[in-house]
Structures are given as structure tokens and as C-alpha cells.
All heavy atoms as a GROMACS GRO file, in nm:
protein
  547
    1MET      N    1 -10.304   0.422   2.112
    1MET     CA    2 -10.397   0.524   2.069
    1MET      C    3 -10.528   0.501   2.143
    1MET      O    4 -10.575   0.390   2.154
    1MET     CB    5 -10.418   0.514   1.918
    1MET     CG    6 -10.512   0.618   1.865
    1MET     SD    7 -10.518   0.621   1.686
    1MET     CE    8 -10.651   0.508   1.658
    2ARG      N    9 -10.585   0.605   2.190
    2ARG     CA   10 -10.714   0.596   2.259
    2ARG      C   11 -10.806   0.704   2.206
    2ARG      O   12 -10.769   0.820   2.199
    2ARG     CB   13 -10.692   0.613   2.408
    2ARG     CG   14 -10.815   0.591   2.487
    2ARG     CD   15 -10.783   0.594   2.633
    2ARG     NE   16 -10.899   0.550   2.706
    2ARG     CZ   17 -10.900   0.521   2.832
    2ARG    NH1   18 -10.790   0.530   2.901
    2ARG    NH2   19 -11.009   0.483   2.891
    3LEU      N   20 -10.926   0.664   2.170
    3LEU     CA   21 -11.024   0.760   2.121
    3LEU      C   22 -11.097   0.825   2.238
    3LEU      O   23 -11.112   0.765   2.343
    3LEU     CB   24 -11.128   0.689   2.033
    3LEU     CG   25 -11.076   0.630   1.902
    3LEU    CD1   26 -11.187   0.550   1.837
    3LEU    CD2   27 -11.028   0.739   1.810
    4PRO      N   28 -11.144   0.946   2.218
    4PRO     CA   29 -11.225   1.010   2.322
    4PRO      C   30 -11.352   0.928   2.347
    4PRO      O   31 -11.401   0.858   2.258
    4PRO     CB   32 -11.260   1.147   2.262
    4PRO     CG   33 -11.153   1.172   2.160
    4PRO     CD   34 -11.116   1.036   2.106
    5VAL      N   35 -11.405   0.937   2.465
    5VAL     CA   36 -11.526   0.864   2.503
    5VAL      C   37 -11.638   0.894   2.403
    5VAL      O   38 -11.660   1.009   2.366
    5VAL     CB   39 -11.570   0.902   2.646
    5VAL    CG1   40 -11.704   0.840   2.680
    5VAL    CG2   41 -11.464   0.860   2.746
    6GLY      N   42 -11.704   0.789   2.357
    6GLY     CA   43 -11.817   0.805   2.266
    6GLY      C   44 -11.778   0.807   2.119
    6GLY      O   45 -11.866   0.807   2.033
    7GLN      N   46 -11.648   0.807   2.086
    7GLN     CA   47 -11.606   0.808   1.946
    7GLN      C   48 -11.561   0.668   1.905
    7GLN      O   49 -11.503   0.594   1.984
    7GLN     CB   50 -11.493   0.907   1.923
    7GLN     CG   51 -11.537   1.050   1.928
    7GLN     CD   52 -11.428   1.144   1.879
    7GLN    OE1   53 -11.319   1.103   1.846
    7GLN    NE2   54 -11.459   1.271   1.876
    8ASN      N   55 -11.587   0.632   1.781
    8ASN     CA   56 -11.547   0.504   1.725
    8ASN      C   57 -11.472   0.527   1.594
    8ASN      O   58 -11.493   0.628   1.528
    8ASN     CB   59 -11.670   0.417   1.695
    8ASN     CG   60 -11.746   0.381   1.820
    8ASN    OD1   61 -11.687   0.335   1.917
    8ASN    ND2   62 -11.876   0.403   1.817
    9LEU      N   63 -11.388   0.430   1.558
    9LEU     CA   64 -11.326   0.436   1.427
    9LEU      C   65 -11.432   0.405   1.322
    9LEU      O   66 -11.524   0.327   1.346
    9LEU     CB   67 -11.213   0.334   1.417
    9LEU     CG   68 -11.092   0.356   1.509
    9LEU    CD1   69 -10.994   0.240   1.493
    9LEU    CD2   70 -11.024   0.487   1.478
   10THR      N   71 -11.419   0.464   1.206
   10THR     CA   72 -11.511   0.440   1.096
   10THR      C   73 -11.450   0.336   1.002
   10THR      O   74 -11.333   0.347   0.965
   10THR     CB   75 -11.537   0.571   1.019
   10THR    OG1   76 -11.588   0.668   1.111
   10THR    CG2   77 -11.637   0.551   0.907
   11SER      N   78 -11.529   0.235   0.965
   11SER     CA   79 -11.478   0.129   0.878
   11SER      C   80 -11.431   0.185   0.743
   11SER      O   81 -11.489   0.278   0.690
   11SER     CB   82 -11.587   0.026   0.852
   11SER     OG   83 -11.624  -0.036   0.973
   12TYR      N   84 -11.325   0.124   0.693
   12TYR     CA   85 -11.268   0.154   0.561
   12TYR      C   86 -11.222   0.299   0.549
   12TYR      O   87 -11.236   0.361   0.446
   12TYR     CB   88 -11.365   0.115   0.450
   12TYR     CG   89 -11.412  -0.027   0.466
   12TYR    CD1   90 -11.540  -0.056   0.508
   12TYR    CD2   91 -11.324  -0.133   0.444
   12TYR    CE1   92 -11.582  -0.188   0.526
   12TYR    CE2   93 -11.366  -0.264   0.461
   12TYR     CZ   94 -11.494  -0.290   0.502
   12TYR     OH   95 -11.534  -0.419   0.520
   13THR      N   96 -11.168   0.352   0.658
   13THR     CA   97 -11.116   0.487   0.661
   13THR      C   98 -10.968   0.480   0.694
   13THR      O   99 -10.925   0.398   0.775
   13THR     CB  100 -11.189   0.571   0.769
   13THR    OG1  101 -11.328   0.572   0.738
   13THR    CG2  102 -11.138   0.712   0.776
   14THR      N  103 -10.888   0.565   0.631
   14THR     CA  104 -10.745   0.571   0.661
   14THR      C  105 -10.722   0.667   0.777
   14THR      O  106 -10.772   0.779   0.777
   14THR     CB  107 -10.665   0.620   0.539
   14THR    OG1  108 -10.687   0.529   0.431
   14THR    CG2  109 -10.516   0.627   0.568
   15TYR      N  110 -10.647   0.620   0.876
   15TYR     CA  111 -10.611   0.701   0.991
   15TYR      C  112 -10.460   0.711   1.000
   15TYR      O  113 -10.388   0.623   0.954
   15TYR     CB  114 -10.664   0.638   1.121
   15TYR     CG  115 -10.813   0.644   1.134
   15TYR    CD1  116 -10.893   0.541   1.087
   15TYR    CD2  117 -10.874   0.753   1.192
   15TYR    CE1  118 -11.032   0.546   1.098
   15TYR    CE2  119 -11.013   0.760   1.205
   15TYR     CZ  120 -11.090   0.656   1.158
   15TYR     OH  121 -11.226   0.661   1.169
   16THR      N  122 -10.412   0.820   1.058
   16THR     CA  123 -10.270   0.838   1.082
   16THR      C  124 -10.249   0.860   1.231
   16THR      O  125 -10.313   0.945   1.291
   16THR     CB  126 -10.216   0.959   1.004
   16THR    OG1  127 -10.243   0.940   0.865
   16THR    CG2  128 -10.067   0.976   1.024
   17VAL      N  129 -10.158   0.782   1.288
   17VAL     CA  130 -10.126   0.793   1.430
   17VAL      C  131 -10.008   0.889   1.444
   17VAL      O  132  -9.907   0.873   1.378
   17VAL     CB  133 -10.089   0.655   1.489
   17VAL    CG1  134 -10.052   0.668   1.636
   17VAL    CG2  135 -10.203   0.557   1.469
   18MET      N  136 -10.022   0.990   1.529
   18MET     CA  137  -9.916   1.088   1.549
   18MET      C  138  -9.895   1.114   1.697
   18MET      O  139  -9.991   1.127   1.773
   18MET     CB  140  -9.952   1.220   1.480
   18MET     CG  141  -9.960   1.211   1.330
   18MET     SD  142  -9.999   1.368   1.252
   18MET     CE  143 -10.170   1.386   1.294
   19PHE      N  144  -9.770   1.118   1.736
   19PHE     CA  145  -9.731   1.151   1.873
   19PHE      C  146  -9.619   1.253   1.868
   19PHE      O  147  -9.532   1.245   1.781
   19PHE     CB  148  -9.680   1.027   1.949
   19PHE     CG  149  -9.784   0.920   1.966
   19PHE    CD1  150  -9.780   0.805   1.888
   19PHE    CD2  151  -9.884   0.932   2.060
   19PHE    CE1  152  -9.873   0.705   1.904
   19PHE    CE2  153  -9.978   0.832   2.077
   19PHE     CZ  154  -9.973   0.718   1.998
   20ASP      N  155  -9.617   1.347   1.961
   20ASP     CA  156  -9.506   1.441   1.970
   20ASP      C  157  -9.379   1.373   2.020
   20ASP      O  158  -9.269   1.414   1.989
   20ASP     CB  159  -9.540   1.557   2.066
   20ASP     CG  160  -9.649   1.645   2.011
   20ASP    OD1  161  -9.669   1.647   1.888
   20ASP    OD2  162  -9.715   1.713   2.091
   21TRP      N  163  -9.395   1.266   2.097
   21TRP     CA  164  -9.283   1.202   2.166
   21TRP      C  165  -9.234   1.074   2.099
   21TRP      O  166  -9.142   1.010   2.148
   21TRP     CB  167  -9.320   1.173   2.311
   21TRP     CG  168  -9.454   1.107   2.324
   21TRP    CD1  169  -9.575   1.169   2.339
   21TRP    CD2  170  -9.482   0.968   2.320
   21TRP    NE1  171  -9.676   1.077   2.346
   21TRP    CE2  172  -9.621   0.953   2.335
   21TRP    CE3  173  -9.403   0.854   2.306
   21TRP    CZ2  174  -9.682   0.827   2.335
   21TRP    CZ3  175  -9.464   0.730   2.307
   21TRP    CH2  176  -9.603   0.718   2.322
   22ALA      N  177  -9.294   1.033   1.986
   22ALA     CA  178  -9.252   0.909   1.920
   22ALA      C  179  -9.268   0.920   1.770
   22ALA      O  180  -9.360   0.985   1.721
   22ALA     CB  181  -9.333   0.792   1.973
   23LYS      N  182  -9.180   0.856   1.698
   23LYS     CA  183  -9.192   0.846   1.553
   23LYS      C  184  -9.229   0.702   1.519
   23LYS      O  185  -9.163   0.608   1.564
   23LYS     CB  186  -9.062   0.884   1.485
   23LYS     CG  187  -9.031   1.031   1.498
   23LYS     CD  188  -8.909   1.069   1.419
   23LYS     CE  189  -8.884   1.219   1.436
   23LYS     NZ  190  -8.772   1.265   1.359
   24ILE      N  191  -9.334   0.686   1.443
   24ILE     CA  192  -9.383   0.553   1.406
   24ILE      C  193  -9.348   0.529   1.260
   24ILE      O  194  -9.377   0.613   1.174
   24ILE     CB  195  -9.535   0.543   1.430
   24ILE    CG1  196  -9.564   0.570   1.577
   24ILE    CG2  197  -9.588   0.408   1.385
   24ILE    CD1  198  -9.710   0.583   1.608
   25LYS      N  199  -9.287   0.415   1.231
   25LYS     CA  200  -9.241   0.385   1.096
   25LYS      C  201  -9.356   0.386   0.994
   25LYS      O  202  -9.344   0.443   0.888
   25LYS     CB  203  -9.169   0.250   1.093
   25LYS     CG  204  -9.107   0.219   0.960
   25LYS     CD  205  -9.027   0.090   0.965
   25LYS     CE  206  -8.964   0.063   0.831
   25LYS     NZ  207  -8.884  -0.060   0.835
   26ASN      N  208  -9.465   0.321   1.027
   26ASN     CA  209  -9.583   0.317   0.939
   26ASN      C  210  -9.704   0.369   1.017
   26ASN      O  211  -9.782   0.290   1.070
   26ASN     CB  212  -9.609   0.175   0.889
   26ASN     CG  213  -9.498   0.124   0.802
   26ASN    OD1  214  -9.452   0.194   0.713
   26ASN    ND2  215  -9.453   0.003   0.829
   27PRO      N  216  -9.722   0.500   1.024
   27PRO     CA  217  -9.827   0.555   1.109
   27PRO      C  218  -9.967   0.550   1.051
   27PRO      O  219 -10.064   0.584   1.118
   27PRO     CB  220  -9.782   0.700   1.128
   27PRO     CG  221  -9.711   0.732   1.001
   27PRO     CD  222  -9.640   0.604   0.963
   28ARG      N  223  -9.982   0.508   0.924
   28ARG     CA  224 -10.115   0.505   0.861
   28ARG      C  225 -10.173   0.365   0.864
   28ARG      O  226 -10.103   0.268   0.845
   28ARG     CB  227 -10.105   0.553   0.718
   28ARG     CG  228 -10.064   0.699   0.707
   28ARG     CD  229 -10.048   0.739   0.565
   28ARG     NE  230 -10.170   0.702   0.495
   28ARG     CZ  231 -10.220   0.765   0.392
   28ARG    NH1  232 -10.158   0.868   0.343
   28ARG    NH2  233 -10.331   0.726   0.336
   29PHE      N  234 -10.304   0.356   0.887
   29PHE     CA  235 -10.372   0.227   0.880
   29PHE      C  236 -10.514   0.249   0.830
   29PHE      O  237 -10.568   0.358   0.839
   29PHE     CB  238 -10.372   0.155   1.015
   29PHE     CG  239 -10.449   0.223   1.123
   29PHE    CD1  240 -10.580   0.188   1.149
   29PHE    CD2  241 -10.391   0.324   1.200
   29PHE    CE1  242 -10.653   0.252   1.250
   29PHE    CE2  243 -10.461   0.387   1.301
   29PHE     CZ  244 -10.592   0.351   1.326
   30ILE      N  245 -10.571   0.144   0.774
   30ILE     CA  246 -10.709   0.147   0.723
   30ILE      C  247 -10.792   0.052   0.808
   30ILE      O  248 -10.756  -0.064   0.826
   30ILE     CB  249 -10.716   0.106   0.575
   30ILE    CG1  250 -10.633   0.202   0.490
   30ILE    CG2  251 -10.861   0.102   0.528
   30ILE    CD1  252 -10.618   0.160   0.347
   31THR      N  253 -10.901   0.102   0.861
   31THR     CA  254 -10.988   0.017   0.942
   31THR      C  255 -11.076  -0.069   0.852
   31THR      O  256 -11.103  -0.033   0.737
   31THR     CB  257 -11.078   0.102   1.033
   31THR    OG1  258 -11.153   0.191   0.951
   31THR    CG2  259 -10.996   0.180   1.133
   32GLU      N  260 -11.115  -0.182   0.904
   32GLU     CA  261 -11.205  -0.272   0.831
   32GLU      C  262 -11.314  -0.319   0.926
   32GLU      O  263 -11.293  -0.328   1.047
   32GLU     CB  264 -11.128  -0.392   0.777
   32GLU     CG  265 -11.026  -0.353   0.671
   32GLU     CD  266 -10.956  -0.472   0.610
   32GLU    OE1  267 -11.005  -0.585   0.626
   32GLU    OE2  268 -10.854  -0.451   0.546
   33ALA      N  269 -11.429  -0.348   0.871
   33ALA     CA  270 -11.540  -0.398   0.952
   33ALA      C  271 -11.517  -0.547   0.980
   33ALA      O  272 -11.475  -0.621   0.893
   33ALA     CB  273 -11.672  -0.379   0.878
   34ILE      N  274 -11.542  -0.588   1.103
   34ILE     CA  275 -11.535  -0.729   1.139
   34ILE      C  276 -11.659  -0.765   1.219
   34ILE      O  277 -11.718  -0.680   1.285
   34ILE     CB  278 -11.408  -0.763   1.222
   34ILE    CG1  279 -11.405  -0.683   1.352
   34ILE    CG2  280 -11.282  -0.741   1.142
   34ILE    CD1  281 -11.299  -0.728   1.449
   35ALA      N  282 -11.697  -0.889   1.211
   35ALA     CA  283 -11.812  -0.936   1.288
   35ALA      C  284 -11.771  -0.953   1.434
   35ALA      O  285 -11.656  -0.988   1.464
   35ALA     CB  286 -11.862  -1.068   1.232
   36SER      N  287 -11.862  -0.930   1.524
   36SER     CA  288 -11.834  -0.951   1.666
   36SER      C  289 -11.817  -1.099   1.692
   36SER      O  290 -11.894  -1.181   1.641
   36SER     CB  291 -11.950  -0.900   1.751
   36SER     OG  292 -11.967  -0.763   1.732
   37PRO      N  293 -11.718  -1.137   1.772
   37PRO     CA  294 -11.699  -1.279   1.802
   37PRO      C  295 -11.811  -1.328   1.894
   37PRO      O  296 -11.861  -1.253   1.977
   37PRO     CB  297 -11.564  -1.283   1.874
   37PRO     CG  298 -11.545  -1.146   1.927
   37PRO     CD  299 -11.617  -1.054   1.835
   38PRO      N  300 -11.850  -1.454   1.878
   38PRO     CA  301 -11.958  -1.508   1.964
   38PRO      C  302 -11.909  -1.527   2.107
   38PRO      O  303 -11.809  -1.593   2.133
   38PRO     CB  304 -11.992  -1.641   1.899
   38PRO     CG  305 -11.872  -1.678   1.818
   38PRO     CD  306 -11.804  -1.550   1.780
   39LEU      N  307 -11.978  -1.466   2.201
   39LEU     CA  308 -11.942  -1.474   2.342
   39LEU      C  309 -12.012  -1.591   2.409
   39LEU      O  310 -12.130  -1.616   2.386
   39LEU     CB  311 -11.980  -1.346   2.416
   39LEU     CG  312 -11.908  -1.219   2.376
   39LEU    CD1  313 -11.960  -1.101   2.456
   39LEU    CD2  314 -11.759  -1.233   2.395
   40LYS      N  315 -11.937  -1.661   2.493
   40LYS     CA  316 -11.996  -1.767   2.574
   40LYS      C  317 -12.042  -1.708   2.708
   40LYS      O  318 -12.150  -1.737   2.756
   40LYS     CB  319 -11.895  -1.878   2.596
   40LYS     CG  320 -11.947  -1.998   2.668
   40LYS     CD  321 -11.842  -2.107   2.672
   40LYS     CE  322 -11.898  -2.233   2.734
   40LYS     NZ  323 -11.797  -2.339   2.734
   41SER      N  324 -11.956  -1.623   2.767
   41SER     CA  325 -11.993  -1.559   2.893
   41SER      C  326 -11.905  -1.437   2.917
   41SER      O  327 -11.799  -1.422   2.859
   41SER     CB  328 -11.978  -1.657   3.010
   41SER     OG  329 -11.840  -1.691   3.027
   42ALA      N  330 -11.953  -1.350   3.005
   42ALA     CA  331 -11.877  -1.233   3.050
   42ALA      C  332 -11.914  -1.210   3.196
   42ALA      O  333 -12.032  -1.212   3.230
   42ALA     CB  334 -11.910  -1.112   2.965
   43GLU      N  335 -11.813  -1.191   3.279
   43GLU     CA  336 -11.842  -1.170   3.420
   43GLU      C  337 -11.742  -1.072   3.482
   43GLU      O  338 -11.627  -1.065   3.441
   43GLU     CB  339 -11.839  -1.302   3.497
   43GLU     CG  340 -11.706  -1.373   3.494
   43GLU     CD  341 -11.709  -1.506   3.568
   43GLU    OE1  342 -11.715  -1.503   3.692
   43GLU    OE2  343 -11.706  -1.609   3.500
   44ALA      N  344 -11.791  -0.996   3.578
   44ALA     CA  345 -11.706  -0.900   3.649
   44ALA      C  346 -11.617  -0.976   3.747
   44ALA      O  347 -11.662  -1.067   3.816
   44ALA     CB  348 -11.791  -0.799   3.722
   45ILE      N  349 -11.489  -0.937   3.750
   45ILE     CA  350 -11.397  -0.993   3.849
   45ILE      C  351 -11.391  -0.899   3.970
   45ILE      O  352 -11.397  -0.942   4.083
   45ILE     CB  353 -11.256  -1.011   3.788
   45ILE    CG1  354 -11.264  -1.115   3.676
   45ILE    CG2  355 -11.155  -1.050   3.894
   45ILE    CD1  356 -11.138  -1.128   3.595
   46ASP      N  357 -11.382  -0.770   3.942
   46ASP     CA  358 -11.389  -0.667   4.045
   46ASP      C  359 -11.437  -0.539   3.976
   46ASP      O  360 -11.483  -0.545   3.863
   46ASP     CB  361 -11.255  -0.649   4.118
   46ASP     CG  362 -11.140  -0.619   4.025
   46ASP    OD1  363 -11.159  -0.545   3.925
   46ASP    OD2  364 -11.027  -0.667   4.051
   47ASN      N  365 -11.425  -0.424   4.042
   47ASN     CA  366 -11.478  -0.301   3.981
   47ASN      C  367 -11.389  -0.245   3.870
   47ASN      O  368 -11.424  -0.145   3.809
   47ASN     CB  369 -11.506  -0.196   4.089
   47ASN     CG  370 -11.379  -0.149   4.158
   47ASN    OD1  371 -11.273  -0.209   4.144
   47ASN    ND2  372 -11.391  -0.042   4.234
   48LYS      N  373 -11.276  -0.310   3.842
   48LYS     CA  374 -11.188  -0.263   3.735
   48LYS      C  375 -11.159  -0.370   3.630
   48LYS      O  376 -11.094  -0.343   3.531
   48LYS     CB  377 -11.055  -0.216   3.793
   48LYS     CG  378 -11.065  -0.095   3.882
   48LYS     CD  379 -10.929  -0.054   3.931
   48LYS     CE  380 -10.939   0.067   4.020
   48LYS     NZ  381 -10.808   0.109   4.070
   49SER      N  382 -11.204  -0.492   3.652
   49SER     CA  383 -11.168  -0.603   3.563
   49SER      C  384 -11.289  -0.690   3.531
   49SER      O  385 -11.382  -0.699   3.609
   49SER     CB  386 -11.062  -0.692   3.630
   49SER     OG  387 -10.952  -0.617   3.671
   50PHE      N  388 -11.282  -0.754   3.416
   50PHE     CA  389 -11.384  -0.851   3.378
   50PHE      C  390 -11.320  -0.962   3.298
   50PHE      O  391 -11.211  -0.948   3.245
   50PHE     CB  392 -11.499  -0.785   3.301
   50PHE     CG  393 -11.456  -0.716   3.175
   50PHE    CD1  394 -11.453  -0.785   3.055
   50PHE    CD2  395 -11.419  -0.582   3.176
   50PHE    CE1  396 -11.414  -0.720   2.938
   50PHE    CE2  397 -11.381  -0.518   3.061
   50PHE     CZ  398 -11.378  -0.588   2.941
   51GLN      N  399 -11.389  -1.074   3.290
   51GLN     CA  400 -11.340  -1.190   3.215
   51GLN      C  401 -11.441  -1.223   3.107
   51GLN      O  402 -11.561  -1.232   3.135
   51GLN     CB  403 -11.322  -1.310   3.308
   51GLN     CG  404 -11.278  -1.435   3.236
   51GLN     CD  405 -11.249  -1.547   3.333
   51GLN    OE1  406 -11.182  -1.526   3.432
   51GLN    NE2  407 -11.302  -1.664   3.305
   52ILE      N  408 -11.392  -1.243   2.987
   52ILE     CA  409 -11.478  -1.279   2.874
   52ILE      C  410 -11.434  -1.416   2.823
   52ILE      O  411 -11.315  -1.440   2.805
   52ILE     CB  412 -11.467  -1.175   2.761
   52ILE    CG1  413 -11.520  -1.041   2.809
   52ILE    CG2  414 -11.542  -1.223   2.637
   52ILE    CD1  415 -11.504  -0.930   2.709
   53THR      N  416 -11.530  -1.503   2.799
   53THR     CA  417 -11.503  -1.634   2.741
   53THR      C  418 -11.576  -1.642   2.608
   53THR      O  419 -11.695  -1.612   2.599
   53THR     CB  420 -11.555  -1.748   2.833
   53THR    OG1  421 -11.495  -1.732   2.962
   53THR    CG2  422 -11.520  -1.884   2.777
   54PHE      N  423 -11.503  -1.677   2.503
   54PHE     CA  424 -11.560  -1.688   2.369
   54PHE      C  425 -11.604  -1.831   2.342
   54PHE      O  426 -11.551  -1.926   2.401
   54PHE     CB  427 -11.458  -1.643   2.264
   54PHE     CG  428 -11.420  -1.499   2.276
   54PHE    CD1  429 -11.301  -1.461   2.337
   54PHE    CD2  430 -11.502  -1.399   2.227
   54PHE    CE1  431 -11.265  -1.328   2.350
   54PHE    CE2  432 -11.468  -1.266   2.240
   54PHE     CZ  433 -11.349  -1.231   2.300
   55ASP      N  434 -11.699  -1.847   2.249
   55ASP     CA  435 -11.746  -1.981   2.212
   55ASP      C  436 -11.635  -2.064   2.150
   55ASP      O  437 -11.629  -2.184   2.167
   55ASP     CB  438 -11.862  -1.972   2.112
   55ASP     CG  439 -11.994  -1.943   2.180
   55ASP    OD1  440 -12.005  -1.963   2.302
   55ASP    OD2  441 -12.087  -1.900   2.110
   56LYS      N  442 -11.547  -2.000   2.074
   56LYS     CA  443 -11.439  -2.069   2.004
   56LYS      C  444 -11.309  -1.992   2.025
   56LYS      O  445 -11.311  -1.874   2.059
   56LYS     CB  446 -11.467  -2.074   1.853
   56LYS     CG  447 -11.594  -2.147   1.816
   56LYS     CD  448 -11.616  -2.140   1.668
   56LYS     CE  449 -11.749  -2.205   1.631
   56LYS     NZ  450 -11.777  -2.193   1.489
   57ASP      N  451 -11.197  -2.059   2.002
   57ASP     CA  452 -11.069  -1.989   2.005
   57ASP      C  453 -11.067  -1.887   1.893
   57ASP      O  454 -11.121  -1.911   1.784
   57ASP     CB  455 -10.953  -2.086   1.984
   57ASP     CG  456 -10.929  -2.174   2.106
   57ASP    OD1  457 -10.972  -2.136   2.216
   57ASP    OD2  458 -10.867  -2.280   2.088
   58LEU      N  459 -11.007  -1.772   1.920
   58LEU     CA  460 -11.000  -1.666   1.820
   58LEU      C  461 -10.857  -1.649   1.771
   58LEU      O  462 -10.762  -1.655   1.849
   58LEU     CB  463 -11.046  -1.532   1.879
   58LEU     CG  464 -11.189  -1.526   1.926
   58LEU    CD1  465 -11.214  -1.392   1.991
   58LEU    CD2  466 -11.283  -1.546   1.810
   59TRP      N  467 -10.843  -1.629   1.643
   59TRP     CA  468 -10.715  -1.593   1.585
   59TRP      C  469 -10.730  -1.451   1.534
   59TRP      O  470 -10.819  -1.421   1.456
   59TRP     CB  471 -10.679  -1.686   1.468
   59TRP     CG  472 -10.644  -1.822   1.515
   59TRP    CD1  473 -10.728  -1.927   1.532
   59TRP    CD2  474 -10.515  -1.866   1.557
   59TRP    NE1  475 -10.660  -2.035   1.580
   59TRP    CE2  476 -10.528  -2.001   1.595
   59TRP    CE3  477 -10.390  -1.806   1.565
   59TRP    CZ2  478 -10.420  -2.075   1.641
   59TRP    CZ3  479 -10.284  -1.881   1.609
   59TRP    CH2  480 -10.299  -2.013   1.647
   60VAL      N  481 -10.645  -1.365   1.581
   60VAL     CA  482 -10.652  -1.224   1.541
   60VAL      C  483 -10.542  -1.199   1.440
   60VAL      O  484 -10.426  -1.229   1.463
   60VAL     CB  485 -10.637  -1.130   1.663
   60VAL    CG1  486 -10.638  -0.986   1.618
   60VAL    CG2  487 -10.748  -1.157   1.762
   61TRP      N  488 -10.581  -1.140   1.330
   61TRP     CA  489 -10.486  -1.109   1.225
   61TRP      C  490 -10.500  -0.960   1.194
   61TRP      O  491 -10.608  -0.914   1.164
   61TRP     CB  492 -10.516  -1.192   1.101
   61TRP     CG  493 -10.423  -1.170   0.988
   61TRP    CD1  494 -10.293  -1.208   0.982
   61TRP    CD2  495 -10.452  -1.108   0.864
   61TRP    NE1  496 -10.239  -1.172   0.862
   61TRP    CE2  497 -10.334  -1.109   0.787
   61TRP    CE3  498 -10.565  -1.048   0.810
   61TRP    CZ2  499 -10.326  -1.057   0.660
   61TRP    CZ3  500 -10.556  -0.996   0.683
   61TRP    CH2  501 -10.438  -1.000   0.609
   62SER      N  502 -10.392  -0.889   1.207
   62SER     CA  503 -10.398  -0.747   1.176
   62SER      C  504 -10.274  -0.708   1.098
   62SER      O  505 -10.171  -0.776   1.104
   62SER     CB  506 -10.411  -0.662   1.302
   62SER     OG  507 -10.295  -0.676   1.380
   63TYR      N  508 -10.284  -0.602   1.026
   63TYR     CA  509 -10.171  -0.554   0.949
   63TYR      C  510 -10.187  -0.406   0.926
   63TYR      O  511 -10.294  -0.351   0.941
   63TYR     CB  512 -10.159  -0.628   0.816
   63TYR     CG  513 -10.282  -0.612   0.728
   63TYR    CD1  514 -10.285  -0.512   0.631
   63TYR    CD2  515 -10.393  -0.691   0.744
   63TYR    CE1  516 -10.397  -0.493   0.552
   63TYR    CE2  517 -10.506  -0.674   0.665
   63TYR     CZ  518 -10.506  -0.576   0.569
   63TYR     OH  519 -10.617  -0.558   0.492
   64PHE      N  520 -10.079  -0.344   0.888
   64PHE     CA  521 -10.081  -0.202   0.857
   64PHE      C  522 -10.043  -0.185   0.712
   64PHE      O  523  -9.952  -0.249   0.663
   64PHE     CB  524  -9.982  -0.125   0.947
   64PHE     CG  525 -10.026  -0.119   1.088
   64PHE    CD1  526  -9.990  -0.216   1.179
   64PHE    CD2  527 -10.108  -0.015   1.131
   64PHE    CE1  528 -10.031  -0.211   1.310
   64PHE    CE2  529 -10.150  -0.008   1.263
   64PHE     CZ  530 -10.111  -0.108   1.351
   65ARG      N  531 -10.114  -0.102   0.645
   65ARG     CA  532 -10.082  -0.068   0.505
   65ARG      C  533 -10.006   0.063   0.503
   65ARG      O  534 -10.036   0.152   0.578
   65ARG     CB  535 -10.210  -0.054   0.423
   65ARG     CG  536 -10.290  -0.181   0.413
   65ARG     CD  537 -10.414  -0.155   0.332
   65ARG     NE  538 -10.499  -0.273   0.336
   65ARG     CZ  539 -10.623  -0.275   0.294
   65ARG    NH1  540 -10.677  -0.168   0.245
   65ARG    NH2  541 -10.692  -0.385   0.298
   66SER      N  542  -9.909   0.072   0.417
   66SER     CA  543  -9.834   0.196   0.409
   66SER      C  544  -9.888   0.286   0.301
   66SER      O  545  -9.967   0.248   0.219
   66SER     CB  546  -9.687   0.169   0.384
   66SER     OG  547  -9.670   0.089   0.271
   0.00000   0.00000   0.00000
């Protein structure tokens, strides 16, 4: 899923993902607010790529509610 440029998901809102070409078993999800992870550095690799280094290892936990 990709949002149009300039649009963001709103925290604690239920969204439904829909495609004409695919059926998703659990298409609904609720967004939650999270704090930004602390960045150690960010640098451009080329005009299409960049590298980000975080202060600590990150564990990402996500789930979908039906």
C-alpha cells in the first residue's frame, strides 16, 4: 500500500486495504502512534539510496486486528 504524496496515516484509525487484483484475508488494520527511533547517522549512497544507522538495535512488532 502506498499513500499519495503528502498524506499520512492517522493514529488510532481503522483502515481497510483493497485491491482489484488480490484478496487479503485480514484487510483491516488500526494504526498506532510510535516514537521515532533514535538515529545515529543517515547518509546518501547514491541518488536513489540512503543508509540509516540507529543508536540501538530495533525490534519491530506489528499485527493486524480483524
